C-alpha positions in Angstrom: 0.0 0.0 0.0 1.2 3.5 -0.8 1.4 6.3 1.7 1.6 9.8 0.4 2.5 13.1 1.8 1.1 16.6 1.1 1.9 20.0 2.5 -0.3 22.3 4.5 -2.0 25.2 2.9 -4.0 28.1 4.2 -7.1 28.8 2.1 -8.0 32.3 1.0 -11.2 32.8 -0.9 -13.5 35.7 -1.8 -16.5 34.8 0.3 -19.9 36.7 0.0 -21.4 36.5 3.4 -23.5 38.9 5.4 -26.4 41.3 5.2 -27.7 43.2 2.2 -25.4 46.0 1.1 -22.3 44.4 2.5 -19.2 45.1 0.2 -17.2 42.3 -1.3 -14.3 41.4 1.0 -11.5 38.9 1.1 -12.3 36.4 3.8 -9.8 33.9 5.1 -10.9 30.5 6.1 -8.3 28.3 7.9 -9.0 24.6 7.9 -7.6 21.9 10.2 -3.9 21.4 9.6 -4.2 17.6 9.6 -7.0 17.6 7.0 -6.0 19.9 4.2 -7.7 19.5 0.8 -4.7 17.8 -0.9 -4.7 15.2 1.8 -8.4 14.4 1.8 -9.1 14.8 -1.9 -10.3 11.2 -2.2 -13.0 11.9 0.3 -14.5 15.1 -1.2 -18.3 15.0 -0.8 -20.2 12.2 0.8 -17.2 10.2 2.0 -15.5 13.1 3.8 -16.9 12.4 7.3 -15.9 8.7 7.3 -12.5 9.3 5.6 -11.3 12.0 8.0 -12.3 10.0 11.1 -10.7 6.8 9.7 -7.6 8.8 8.7 -7.2 10.2 12.2 -7.5 6.7 13.7 -5.0 5.2 11.2 -2.4 7.9 12.0 -2.8 7.0 15.7 -1.9 3.4 15.1 -5.5 2.1 15.5 -6.8 -0.6 13.2 -9.4 0.7 10.6 -11.6 -1.8 8.8 -14.0 -0.6 6.0 -17.2 -2.6 5.7 -18.8 -1.1 2.6 -17.5 0.6 -0.6 -19.3 3.9 0.0 -17.6 4.3 3.4 -20.9 4.4 5.3 -19.9 1.7 7.8 -16.4 1.0 9.2 -14.8 -0.2 12.4 -12.0 1.2 14.5 -10.2 -1.0 17.1 -7.2 -0.6 19.4 -4.6 -3.2 20.4 -6.6 -4.1 23.5 -9.6 -5.2 21.5 -11.8 -2.2 22.2 -13.8 -1.5 19.1 -16.3 1.1 17.9 -18.3 0.6 14.7 -19.3 3.8 13.0 -21.9 4.7 10.4 -20.4 7.9 9.1 -20.0 10.0 12.2 -22.4 7.9 14.4 -20.7 5.5 16.8 -22.6 2.3 17.8 -23.2 3.9 21.2 -26.1 5.7 19.5 -28.9 3.0 19.3 -31.2 2.4 16.4 -34.1 3.5 18.6 -32.5 6.9 19.0 -31.8 7.1 15.3 -35.4 6.4 14.5 -36.7 9.2 16.8 -34.1 11.7 15.4 -35.0 10.8 11.8 -38.6 11.6 12.5 -39.0 15.4 12.7 -42.4 15.2 14.3 -41.4 12.7 17.0 -38.2 14.8 17.7 -40.3 17.9 18.1 -42.6 16.1 20.6 -39.7 14.7 22.6 -38.0 18.1 22.9 -41.3 19.9 23.7 -41.8 17.4 26.6 -38.3 18.2 27.9 -39.2 21.9 28.0 -37.0 22.8 25.1 -38.2 25.6 22.7 -39.5 24.1 19.4 -41.8 25.3 16.6 -45.5 24.5 16.5 -45.8 21.3 14.4 -48.3 19.2 12.5 -48.2 16.2 10.1 -49.7 16.2 6.6 -50.4 12.9 4.9 -50.6 13.7 1.2 -52.2 10.3 0.4 -55.1 11.1 2.7 -55.3 14.8 3.4 -56.8 17.3 0.9 -55.6 20.8 0.1 -58.4 22.0 2.4 -56.8 20.1 5.3 -53.4 21.5 4.4 -54.7 25.1 4.5 -56.6 24.5 7.7 -53.5 23.2 9.5 -51.6 26.3 8.3 -54.3 28.6 9.6 -54.2 26.7 12.9 -50.4 27.2 13.2 -50.5 30.7 11.8 -48.6 32.1 8.8 -45.8 32.1 7.9 -45.2 28.4 7.9 -42.5 25.9 6.9 -43.2 22.6 5.1 -40.6 19.8 4.7 -40.4 16.0 4.5 -41.1 14.1 7.7 -37.7 12.3 7.1 -34.8 13.8 5.4 -31.6 15.9 5.8 -29.3 18.3 4.1 -32.0 20.8 3.4 -33.8 18.6 0.9 -37.4 19.7 0.3 -37.4 22.5 3.0 -39.6 25.4 2.1 -39.8 28.2 4.6 -41.3 31.7 4.8 -44.6 30.5 3.2 -46.8 33.5 3.8 -50.2 32.8 2.2 -52.4 30.0 0.9 -51.4 30.3 -2.8 -47.7 30.1 -1.9 -48.5 27.1 0.4 -50.3 25.3 -2.4 -47.4 26.0 -4.9 -44.7 24.8 -2.5 -46.8 21.8 -1.4 -47.0 20.7 -5.1 -43.2 21.2 -5.5 -42.7 19.0 -2.5 -45.0 16.3 -3.8 -43.2 16.4 -7.1 -39.9 15.8 -5.3 -40.9 13.1 -2.9 -44.2 11.7 -3.9 -47.0 11.2 -1.3 -44.6 10.8 1.6 -45.6 12.4 5.0 -44.9 16.1 5.4 -44.2 18.2 8.5 -45.6 21.7 8.8 -44.1 24.0 11.3 -44.4 27.6 12.4 -41.8 29.8 10.8 -39.2 30.8 13.3 -37.3 34.1 12.7 -33.6 33.7 13.2 -30.2 32.7 11.9 -29.5 29.1 11.2 -27.0 27.4 13.6 -25.6 23.9 13.6 -24.2 22.7 16.9 -22.2 19.4 17.0 -22.7 17.6 20.3 -20.7 14.5 21.1 -21.1 12.6 24.3 -23.0 15.5 25.9 -20.3 18.0 25.0 -20.3 20.7 22.4 -17.5 20.1 19.9 -18.2 22.7 17.3 -20.8 25.2 16.1 -21.3 27.2 12.9 -23.8 29.6 11.5 -25.2 28.8 8.0 -26.2 31.5 5.6 -28.6 30.9 2.7 -27.2 30.7 -0.8 -26.4 34.3 -2.0 -24.4 36.4 -4.4 -23.1 39.9 -4.4 -23.3 42.1 -7.5 -20.2 43.7 -9.1 -22.1 46.0 -11.5 -20.8 44.1 -14.6 -21.6 40.4 -14.3 -25.0 38.6 -14.8 -26.5 36.6 -11.9 -25.7 33.4 -13.8 -22.0 34.4 -14.1 -21.8 35.4 -10.4 -23.3 32.0 -9.4 -20.8 30.2 -11.6 -17.9 32.1 -10.0 -19.1 31.2 -6.5 -19.6 27.6 -7.4 -16.0 27.6 -8.7 -14.8 28.6 -5.2 -17.1 26.0 -3.6 -15.5 23.2 -5.7 -12.2 23.8 -3.9 -13.8 23.3 -0.5 -13.7 19.6 0.6 -17.2 19.8 2.1 -19.0 22.4 0.0 -17.7 21.0 -3.3 -20.8 18.8 -3.6 -23.2 21.6 -2.4 -23.2 23.9 -5.4 -25.8 26.6 -6.1 -28.2 25.1 -8.6 -30.7 26.8 -10.9 -34.3 25.7 -10.0 -37.7 27.2 -9.4 -36.9 28.4 -5.9 -33.9 30.3 -7.1 -35.9 31.9 -9.9 -38.7 32.9 -7.5 -36.3 34.5 -5.1 -34.7 36.4 -7.9 -38.0 37.6 -9.3 -39.1 38.9 -5.9 -35.9 41.0 -5.9 -36.5 42.2 -9.4 -33.9 40.0 -11.1 -33.5 37.1 -13.5 -30.5 34.9 -14.2 -29.6 37.2 -17.1 -29.8 40.5 -15.2 -26.8 42.4 -13.9 -27.0 43.4 -10.1 -25.5 46.7 -9.1 -22.1 46.7 -7.4 -22.6 45.7 -3.7 -26.2 44.5 -4.3 -26.9 41.4 -2.1 -29.2 38.8 -3.5 -30.4 35.9 -1.5 -31.2 32.8 -3.6 -32.8 30.4 -1.2 -34.8 30.2 2.0 -33.0 27.3 3.6 -29.5 27.9 4.9 -28.1 24.4 4.4 -24.6 24.3 3.1 -25.6 21.3 0.9 -28.1 23.7 -0.8 -25.5 26.3 -1.7 -25.3 28.1 1.6 -22.2 29.6 3.3 -20.7 28.6 6.6 -19.3 30.8 9.4 -17.6 29.2 12.3 -19.0 30.4 15.7 -17.6 27.7 18.0 -16.1 30.1 20.4 -18.8 32.8 20.1 -21.9 30.5 20.7 -24.0 31.8 23.6 -23.9 29.7 26.7 -27.7 29.3 26.6 -27.5 27.7 23.1 -24.7 25.4 24.2 -26.8 24.2 27.1 -29.9 23.8 25.0 -28.1 21.8 22.4 -26.7 19.3 25.0 -30.2 19.1 26.7 -31.8 18.3 23.3 -29.5 15.3 22.7 -30.1 14.1 26.3 -33.9 14.3 25.7 -33.6 11.3 23.3 -32.2 8.3 25.2 -28.9 6.8 23.8 -28.3 9.6 21.3 -24.6 9.7 21.7 -23.9 12.3 19.0 -26.0 14.7 17.0 -26.0 17.8 14.8 -28.5 20.1 16.6 -30.1 22.7 14.3 -31.1 25.9 16.0 -32.8 29.0 14.7 -31.7 32.0 16.8 -32.6 35.6 16.4 -29.2 36.9 17.3 -30.3 40.6 16.7 -32.8 40.4 19.5 -30.4 41.4 22.3 -31.1 38.3 24.5 -31.1 34.6 24.0 -34.1 33.6 26.1 -37.3 33.5 24.1 -35.5 34.1 20.8 -34.5 30.6 19.7 -36.0 27.2 18.9 -34.5 23.8 18.1 -35.9 22.6 14.8 -34.1 19.3 14.1 -31.6 16.7 15.3 -29.4 14.8 12.9 -28.0 11.5 14.3 -25.5 11.2 11.4 -24.1 14.8 11.3 -21.8 15.8 8.5 -18.7 16.9 10.3 -17.3 18.6 7.2 -19.6 21.6 7.8 -17.6 22.3 11.0 -14.2 21.5 9.5 -14.3 23.5 6.3 -16.2 26.8 6.8 -16.2 29.6 4.3 -15.2 32.0 7.0 -13.4 31.4 10.3 -11.3 28.7 11.9 -12.4 25.1 11.1 -12.6 22.7 14.0 -10.5 19.5 14.1 -13.6 17.3 14.7 -11.9 13.9 14.0 -9.4 14.6 16.8 -12.3 15.3 19.3 -14.1 12.1 18.2 -11.1 9.9 18.6 -10.1 11.4 21.9 -13.7 10.6 23.1 -14.0 7.1 21.7 -10.4 6.0 22.3 -9.0 8.2 25.1 -5.9 6.0 25.5 -4.8 6.9 21.9 -3.1 10.1 21.1 -2.2 12.0 18.0 1.5 11.6 17.1 3.5 14.8 17.5 5.8 14.9 14.4 4.6 17.5 11.9 4.8 15.1 9.0 1.9 13.1 10.4 -0.4 15.8 9.2 0.6 15.1 5.6 0.2 11.3 5.6 -2.8 9.6 4.1 -3.8 6.4 2.4 -5.3 6.5 -1.2 -8.9 5.7 -0.6 -10.0 4.8 -4.1 -7.4 2.2 -4.6 -8.1 0.6 -1.2 -11.9 0.4 -1.8 -11.6 -1.2 -5.2 -12.0 -4.9 -4.1 -15.1 -3.8 -2.0 -16.6 -2.2 -5.0 -16.0 -5.3 -7.0 -17.7 -7.5 -4.4 -14.6 -9.6 -4.1 -14.3 -9.1 -0.3 -16.5 -8.0 2.6 -14.0 -5.9 4.5 -10.6 -4.3 4.0 -8.1 -2.5 6.2 -5.2 -0.2 5.3 -1.8 -1.5 6.3 -0.7 0.0 9.6 1.3 3.2 9.4 5.1 2.5 9.8 6.5 3.3 13.2 9.0 5.8 11.8 6.0 7.9 10.4 8.0 8.9 7.3 6.0 9.3 4.1 6.6 6.4 1.7 5.7 5.6 -1.9 6.9 2.0 -1.9 8.2 -0.5 0.7 10.9 -3.1 -0.2 11.5 -6.2 1.9 14.4 -8.5 1.5 15.4 -11.7 3.4 19.0 -10.6 3.4 20.7 -7.5 4.6 21.5 -5.3 1.6 24.3 -2.8 1.1 23.0 0.3 -0.5 25.5 1.5 -3.0 25.4 4.7 -5.1 23.9 2.6 -8.0 21.3 1.2 -5.6 20.3 4.7 -4.5 19.8 5.8 -8.1 17.7 2.8 -8.9 15.5 3.3 -5.8 15.1 7.0 -6.7 13.6 5.9 -10.0 10.8 3.8 -8.4 
């Protein structure tokens, strides 16, 4: 097996983040030293969470075993036989019962409400049974504006917020049915506030970020379409956001129309255009790290939310918080819990200091293991695609990367001989050509 080395790089990008009228500025995002883009390139997108956790474990001398070719399931074990099986970021300490509750937005809402945690008003819609009249009646009962979204789902799929009247409700309802068919839908009261994702692991806040809906900033010369293409080019360089590009669809066109624009219009210099309602990074949104600025009350609420569901060892806690209100109390609500949180959103922000989440996870799950000190460890990785080939072909059921050599030097090839060899100048030249 080959082991490669890459160097660290600080990332500078032009990031358009903030309120309408904000000028374009050069934002610097610094990502974890041990997981720079060159090192994790094989894991860009959906495999990023599993790959970075597995890579951290491998560098610590722990045994890593991949159990499926898409990197959904893998096992990490130490020399004493202690093992943790992961499904992406979720360790086996989170039970399936906890996952089922967290996956059901209505049940999650009920559990949190019973625990005294602020949540939106909520109702279930069954498209296979309920008529449009029932839909509109539920909305009147909750009170406009409302949000509709799939009962089960993540990454911002099918979330329509800020629905202000019956016609808009009917239009968005049809959009959702077109996407997901007659699957159950949750309707909630629309909570005013910024979108926060708080990562909780073993009742401890590990990281937090603010998510901003997809947006562009005009330069007075380029069309909306060109500005979107430029922003997507920047996102492709981000290990997490590379798969969450801004796409042209009905919602984007509607948002542009309300602001007096189309894809072919040219926004004025400094003109801020929001393109979606949901702030999910996977739907084209930006990410701002707020780990060290998160209010104490939100930290406590996030931990309390995970504890409200028995055996939920880790979760991404989604909070809407009106951070302009002057106080926390009465100005936030928890809207969802994700039992398989994507840790890349906290590692690779568009603004701020990314959190080294894999280190926190391994410290928690394997407290006797420690990250090696030599700086070259940060540049060591195993090529993922080559390793997973036999799993993809169905030839084997599990595969492990070869343990990292004790010397921790980067290698391209290992040569083993039964006899001691004398390395001459000719030998050195031959080895250099390998």
